[in-house]
DRENMAR-496242 format. One record per atom (N, C-alpha, C): x, y, z. Coordinates in steps of 0.2 Angstrom, whole numbers, plus 5000, padded with zeros to 4 digits. Layout:
<nodes>
XYZ/...
</nodes>
This chain:
<nodes>
500449945000/500050005000/500450065000/500450104995/500850164994/500550224997/500950265001/500750325004/500950385000/500650445001/500850504998/500650565002/500950625000/500950675005/500150695007/500050715013/499450735016/499550805019/499250855017/499350925020/499150915027/499450955031/499250955038/499651015042/499451025048/499751075052/500151045058/500350985058/500750955064/501450985064/501750965069/502450985070/502850955065/502750895063/503150865058/503050895051/502450915050/502250945043/502651015043/502751055048/503051115048/503751115049/504051055050/504751055051/505151055044/505751085043/506151085037/506251015035/506350995029/506450935027/507150905029/507650955030/508350935032/508250915039/507850945043/507750925050/507450855050/506950845046/506650785046/507050725044/507550735039/507950685037/508450675043/508650725047/509150715052/508850675057/508250685059/507850645064/507750575062/507550565055/507450505053/508050455053/508650485051/509250445051/509450435058/509450475063/509550465070/509150415073/508450415071/508050365074/508150295071/508350285064/508550225062/509150195065/509650245066/510250225069/510150195076/509750225080/509550215086/509250135087/508950115082/508650045082/509249995082/509850015080/510349965080/510849975086/510650015090/511150025096/510949975102/510349945102/510249905108/510049835106/510349785110/510149715109/509549695112/509349735118/508749725121/508149755117/507549715117/506949735113/506549795116/506649805122/506249865125/506349935122/506949955121/507050025118/506750025110/506849965107/506549965100/505849955100/505549925105/504849925106/504549995107/504850035111/504650105112/504650145106/505250135102/505250165095/504750145091/504650085090/504150055086/503450085087/503250085094/502550105096/502550175094/503050215096/503050285094/502950305087/503350265083/503250275075/502650255073/502350205076/501650175074/501150225075/501150255081/500650305083/500750375080/501350385077/501450445073/501050445067/500850395064/500450395057/499750425058/499350395063/498750425064/498750495066/499250515070/499350585072/499450635066/499750605060/499850645054/499250645049/498750615051/498150615047/498050545043/498450495044/498350435040/497850395043/497250375040/496750335043/497050265045/496750245050/496950175053/496850125048/496350125044/496250075039/496850065034/497150125032/497650135028/498350105031/498350125038/498950095042/498950025042/498349995043/498249925043/498449895036/498249925031/498449895024/499249905023/499549955026/500249965025/500649905029/500349885035/500749845039/500549765037/499949755034/499749685033/500249645029/500549675023/500949635020/501649625023/501749665028/502349665032/502349605037/501749585040/501749545045/502049475044/501849445039/502249375038/502949385037/503249435034/503949445034/504249455040/503949495045/504249505051/504149435055/503649395055/503549335058/504149285056/504249285050/504749235047/505449255050/505549325050/506249345052/506349335059/505749345063/505849335070/505949255072/505649215068/505749145070/506449115068/506649135062/507249115060/507849145064/507749205066/508249245070/508349215077/507749195079/507749165086/508049105087/507949065081/508248995081/508948995079/509249045077/509949055074/510449065080/510149085086/510649105091/510549055097/511149015098/511148965103/511348995110/511348955115/511548975122/512249005122/512748975118/513449005118/513549075115/512949105112/513049165109/512949225114/512749205120/512549265125/513049255131/513149315134/513649325140/513249305146/512649325147/512249315153/511849255153/511849225159/511449165160/510749165159/510449225160/509749235159/509549235151/510049265147/509849265140/510049195137/510549155140/510649095137/510149035140/509749055144/509249005146/508848975140/508748915140/508348875134/507648875137/507248895132/506548895134/506248825132/506448805126/506148745123/506648715118/506648655117/507048615111/506548595106/506648615100/506248595095/506448535092/506048495088/506148435085/506248385091/506848355091/506948295096/507648305099/507648285106/508348295109/508548365111/509148375109/509448445110/509448485103/509048475099/509048505092/508648575093/508948625089/508648685089/508448715095/508848735100/508648765106/508348835105/507848855108/507548915108/507648955114/508149005114/508349035120/507949095122/508049125128/507749195129/508149245125/508749245125/509149295121/508949285113/508849225111/508649215104/508049245102/507549235107/506849265106/506849335106/507349365111/507349435111/507749465105/508249425102/508549445096/508049455090/507649395089/507149395084/506649455084/506449465090/505949515092/506249585090/506849595092/507249655090/507249665083/507449615079/507449625071/506749645069/506249615071/505549625069/505349705070/505549725076/505349795078/505749845074/506449825073/506749875068/506449885062/506249825059/505849835052/505249875053/504849865058/504249895059/504349975060/504849985064/505050055065/505250095059/505650065055/505950095049/505350105044/504950055043/504350065038/503850125041/503750125047/503350175049/503650245049/504250255050/504650315050/504650335042/504750295038/504750305031/504150335028/503550295031/502850315029/502750385032/502950405038/502850465041/503250525037/503850505035/504250555031/503850575025/503650525021/503250535015/502650575016/502250555021/501550585022/501650655024/502150675027/502250745030/502650785026/502950765020/503450805016/503150805009/503050865006/502950874999/503550854995/503350824989/503850804984/504350864982/504050924982/504450984980/505050994985/504850984991/505450994996/505950944995/505850884994/506350834992/506750854986/506450884981/506750904975/507250964977/506951014981/507351074983/507951044987/507950994991/508450974995/508950944990/508750904985/509250874980/509550924976/509250984975/509551034971/510051074975/509951074982/510451114986/511051064987/510951004986/511550954986/511950954980/511750994975/512050994968/512050934964/511450894965/511350834961/511250864954/511450824949/511250834942/510450844941/510250894937/509550894936/509150834933/509450804929/509150744926/509050694932/509450684936/509350634942/508850664946/508750724948/508250754952/507550744948/507550754942/506950744938/506750674938/507150624938/506950554938/506750534945/507050564950/506750544957/506050574958/506050644956/505350674956/504850634953/504950614947/504450584943/504250514946/504750474949/504650414952/504250424958/504350474962/503950484968/503250504966/503150534961/502450554958/502150494955/502550454951/502250404947/501950344951/502350324956/502050264960/501450274963/501250324967/500550334969/500050334964/500250374958/499750374953/499550304950/500050264949/499950194946/499550154951/499650164958/499250134963/498550154962/498450214961/497750244961/497350214954/497750204949/497450174943/497350104944/497750064948/497649994949/497049984953/496950034958/496350024962/495650044958/495750094953/495150104949/495050044944/495550004942/495349944938/495049894942/495349884948/495049834953/494249854954/494149914956/493449934957/493049924951/493249934945/492849924939/492749854938/493249804940/493049734939/492549714945/492649744951/492149724956/491449744953/491349804950/490749824948/490449784943/490849744939/490649704934/490549634936/490549624943/490449554945/491049514946/491649534945/492249494946/492349484953/492649424955/492749404962/493549424963/493649474967/494249504968/494549484975/494149484980/494349474987/494349404988/494949374990/494949304991/495649284995/495849324999/496449315002/497049334998/497649305000/498249324996/498249294989/497949234988/497949204981/497449244977/496849264980/496449304976/496749364974/497149394978/497449464976/497949454971/498349394971/498749384966/498449374959/497849334959/497549324953/497149384950/496949434955/496649494953/497149534950/497749544952/498249584949/498549564943/498549494942/498749474935/498249494930/497649504931/497149524926/497149604925/497449644929/497549714928/498149734925/498649684924/499249704921/499249734915/498849714910/498749744903/498549814903/497949824906/497749894907/498149944911/498549914916/498949954919/499649974915/499849924912/500449934907/500249984902/499649974899/499450024894/499350094896/499150104902/499050164906/499750194907/500150154909/500850184911/501250204905/501150174899/501450194893/501150254890/500450264891/500150324889/500350384893/500450374899/500650424904/501350444902/501750404901/502450414899/502450454892/502050434887/502050474881/501850544882/501250554886/501050624888/501550664892/501850634896/502450664900/502950694895/503150644891/503750664886/503450724882/502850724879/502650774875/502550844879/502350834885/502350894890/503050924891/503550884892/504150904893/504450944887/504350914881/504550944875/504251014874/503551014875/503151084874/503451134879/503751114885/503951164890/504651174889/504951154884/505651164883/506151134888/506051074889/506451034894/507151024891/507651044894/508351034892/508651094889/508351144889/508651214886/509151244891/508951234897/509451264902/509651204907/510251214909/510451154914/510251174921/510051234923/509851244930/509151284929/508651244929/507951274929/507851314935/507351364935/507251404940/506851364946/507151374952/506851344958/506251374960/505651334961/505051364963/504951354971/505351314974/505251304981/505951314984/505951354989/506551374993/506451355000/506951315003/506851295009/507051345014/506651365019/506751415024/506651385031/507151365035/507051335041/506751395046/506351365051/506151415056/506451395063/506251435068/506551425075/506551355078/506051315075/505951245078/506451205076/506751215070/507251165067/507851165071/508151225073/508751215077/508651185084/508051205087/507851175093/507751095093/507451075087/507350995087/508050965085/508551005082/509150975081/509550965087/509451015092/509851015098/509550955102/508850945102/508550895106/508850825103/508850825097/509150755094/509850745096/510250795096/510950785098/510950765106/510550795110/510450765117/510250695117/509750675113/509550605113/510150565111/510550585106/511150545104/511650535110/511750595113/512250585119/511950545124/511350545126/511050495131/511150425129/511050405122/511050345120/511850315120/512250365118/512950345119/513150325126/512950365131/513050355138/512750285140/512150275138/511850215140/512250155137/512450155131/512850105128/513550095132/513850145134/514450145137/514350115144/513750125147/513650095154/513350025153/513249995147/513049925146/512249915146/511849975147/511149965147/510949945140/510449895140/510149875134/510449815131/510949785134/511249725131/510949665134/511149615130/510849545132/511349505136/
</nodes>
């Protein structure tokens, strides 16, 4: 389920895109700093609650996380079984909960279960934070940031087109599915039904994509694309007083995390 920008007045909407990226990178890095799942659980819950606060309907949040659930479960199971009692320094983490299969095969330890849970929480946090970044930031701000970074304009244009093209194609796919439902086609039937439904919409979806590409190319030629190497920037990033304050708070959080790591808090 693809997300797109939603106008709003929240603090995240009013933040500069550079500050958002700073907070995003720091939050992702923090998910890898602790082996204990409790800090990552707090980050995951906070990231998940951030989406409804930004105006994303709960139903859409569910659609976003539904395809992620089996992946997280598989990662949790395989990661939990991949860590044996000898991989942990403390006796509490090395304690075996159960032996799978027969005898002493595949021990499931407390530390292994915590490690698998930790990996699943990291994925959930990163997905929610990415969705929050996309929902709260217009595409024009990403383009302005890339131009400030002196990226070649063709690269900027490709990224901008991709960011706009993916949600548009998702809307077209939903329109085709709704049209099939209106004509009596059975679309809803679990994962297998969804796969069968999407195989029937590939032809109209590809034809729509090709038509959109041709229209975009014609519009670019009519507007003189390529005449100048540095087109006029319509969006200029202007930070407010909130952005330095949030940067300072982020630096303080990083300092606290470094102190916690040095004292051994959050290890298994």
